[in-house]
N, C-alpha and C positions, 0 to 999 in steps of 0.2 A: 788590811784596812783600806789601803789606797784603792783597791779594786772592788770594794763593796758597793752595791747599788745604792745603799742608803747614803753613803758619803758623797757619791757622785751626784745624787739628786740634790742634796743640801748645797753642794758647791755651785751647781748650776743656778740655784735660786739666789744664793747670797752673793756670788761673785760672777755675774754674767759678763762674758768677755766676747762680744760679737766679733767675728773675723770674716774677711773676704776669702772665699775659697776659689782657687783657680786651677783648673785641670789643664796640664801642659803636656804636649807631645814633642819629643825630640827624635829626629831621624839621623842616623849615622851618615857620614859622607859617602859611604859606598852603598847606602840604602839597603843594607842587609840586617840592620838592627833598628828596632822601633821601641822607644822607651817612654813609659808613661809616668808622670810625676803629679803629685798634688802639692800645691803651694798655698800657704796661709799667710795672710797679711792682717795685722792688727790696725786699729784706727789711727794709732800714733806712729805707725810704720816702723816701730822698733822691734817687732816680733815677727820677723819673716822666717818661715820654715819651709824647706823643700823636702818632701817625703817621696822616696822611691816607691813605686807601686809594682811595676812589672816591666820586663823587657822581652819583646818578641824578637826572635832571630829567624832568618831564612837563608838557605844555602845559595839562593839567587837573589838579586836585588828586587826589592818591592817595586811594582809598576809605578811610574810617575803619574800624578793626577788621578789616583785611584782612592778607594775607601781607606787605604792604609795611610794616606796623608791627612785624614780627618781624625780629630780627637773625639772620644766618646762623650757621654753626658753624665753630669752629676744628677742622679735621678731623685735624690732627696736626702734628708738627714733627720736624725731623731736621737735626742739625748747625747749629742756630740759624736754620734757614729754617722759616717757619710757613706752613701750607696752610689757606686759608679758603675756604669754599663759601657763596655768597650769591646767591640769585635767578638761578641758572644760571651765574654767573661763578665761576671758580676763581682765587684770588689767591695768589701765592707771594711772600712778603715776608721780607726779612732785616731785623729791627728794628735791628741794629747798624749796617748801612750804609744802611738805608732804601731799598734797591733793591727794586723791585716788578715782578713779571711777571704778566700777565693772560691767562687762557684764556677766550675769550668763548663765550657760548651758541651762536653761529653756528659757531665752530670745533668745539665739542663735538658738534653735530648733523651736522657735515660728513660723517662716516664712517658714521653709523648707518643710512642708507638702503641701504648696501651689505651690511649684515649682518643685516637683517631687522627692525629696530625703528625705523622711520623717524620723524624729527622728534621724538625724545624726548630729554630731558635726564637726566643721572645722578640716581639716588635717593641715591647716596652716593659719596664720594670718599676714596681712601686715598692716602697719600703716604709715600715712603721712598726709600732709596738701595740700589742694587746694590752690595754690599760687595766684589765681585770687580772690577768695572770702574770703580766710583766714580760711575756714572751715576744721576741722580735720576729717579724714575719716579712717575707718577700712575696709580692704579688707578681706572677708571671703572666704576661698578656701575649697570647699567640694569635696569629692570623691563620684561619682555616678556610679553605675554599675561596680565597681571594677577598672575601668581604666579611665573613663571619668571624667574630672575635670569641676565643675561648680563653678562660682564665683559671689559673691554679693559685692556691695559697700554699706557700712553703713555710713550715714551722722550723725556724732555725735552731730550736732547742732539741727537737726529737727527729728532725728530718722528714716529718710527715708531709705529704703533698695531697691536697684535696681540690677537687673541681669546685669552682665558684661561678655561680650564674652571673653573667655580665651581658645583659641584653642590649648592647650597643654595637652597631656595625662599624667596621674599620674606618669608613669615610666620615663617621660622625665624631671620632675622637679628635681632639685638638691637634694642630700641626706638629707640635714637638712630642706628642703622646705622653707627656709627663703628668704625674699625679702629685698631690700635695697632702702631707700628713698633718692632721690637727685633731686633737681631742679623741684619739682612738680610731679615727677613720681616715681612709684615703679618698681624695676628691679629684675628679676629672672635670674639666670645663669643655663640654662638647661643642662642636660647631653648630651654629643656628641652622635651622632648616625651614625655608619659607613655606613648605607644604604642610608642616605640622607645627606651626609656631607655638601654640599654646602648650603643647605637650612636651616639646623638645628643648625649650629654653629653660633647662634645668641642669643642675650639677648631677653627675653620676657619682655615687659614693659606695664604698664597701666598709662595713664595720669589721675591724680586724679581730674582734673577739667572737662574734657570732658568724663571721665570714658570709654575711648576707648583703645583698645589693639593695640600694634604695635610690630614689630621686630626691633632690633638695631644690626647692624653689629659689630663684635668684632675686636680687633686689628689684623693685618695680621699675627702676630706671633702665634696667638691662633690656635691650631689644635685639632683634635679629640683625639690625644695622650696626651693633656694637662690635667693632673690628679690632679694638686695641685694649681689650680687657684681659687682665692677668690675675692669677691667684697666687697667694703665698701664705705662709704660716707666721704669725707674730704672737709670741708668748702663748703658744699652743692653741691659738684661735685662728680660724680660717679667715683670711682677709681677701678683699677683691677691690680692684681699682681700674678705672679707665685711664691708662697712662698718657693718652693724648688729650685729656681734659684740660682746658685752658681758660683762664689763668690759674684757677684754683683746682688742685687735684684732691679729690675726696677719697678717703680710705674707709671702707665699710667692713665691719666685723660680724661674723655669724655668732649671734648671742645664744640662740636656742633653736631646736627643731621640733620639740614637743611642748604643748599640744599643737602649736603652729610655728612656722618658721619666722624668726625675727632677726633682721639685719639692723645694725646700728652704725651710724657714721661716727667714728671715733676721733678723727681729726681731719683737717684740710691743710694742704701745703700750697702756698702761693708760689708758683713756678718762677714768676718774675723777680721774686725777692730771695731766691735760693743763692747762697754763696757757694760757688763750686770749689773754693779754696778749702772748704771744710772736708771735702771728700778725699 
């Protein structure tokens, strides 16, 4: 009963418990061991959990000031499951049950030779859920021939991998290469391009059920000069904000895409009146 999807869904709705997730790296004193942890913090600071994810070991010390000193990224979360990408490994962890699934670099490379970009690892990973079938899927974004992006959808239920059209070049994806899951789709915020302003100031999106690509228009206030805009998911709705907007920070939510795209301002925060003691 505890592991049933019905119970999990009801609990998330009735007892939301937002937490801060922190991905932490610890290096041993001899630099021969590199350990990854996920820590969770509740709003009242009374529920701090440190979860072991994985430990990498080396017969010789890891080089100083190298990639091994940097921690990976939390690439997304869905229904309480967190997706982490670190040194070619994809970790799927449920902090509540501490269950952990691992996709190794060898597994990720397994299919690439068949599709034209042999022995490469993803440059980015997206994670979400097919809202029709309930299946969790991972989107693997590969760089091919320096600029061309190729994408696969990995079905975590049956292991099937399918090519997904993703007609955006590498230099057009946002700096952190992250996507955000909301309402059955993954969304990327591309970099603005002054040469094709009207066409490219749009979100890139993939529907996780149909595994098809589409563009989504941004709010009218967004321009190619908008340098501090971020996406996130709030109550399964995609939200967007210019974080350097001052003094009032507006939060816009994507309300619909058909028959036309509709964004709505759901609230504003006066930065000058925010009490930092609340955080």
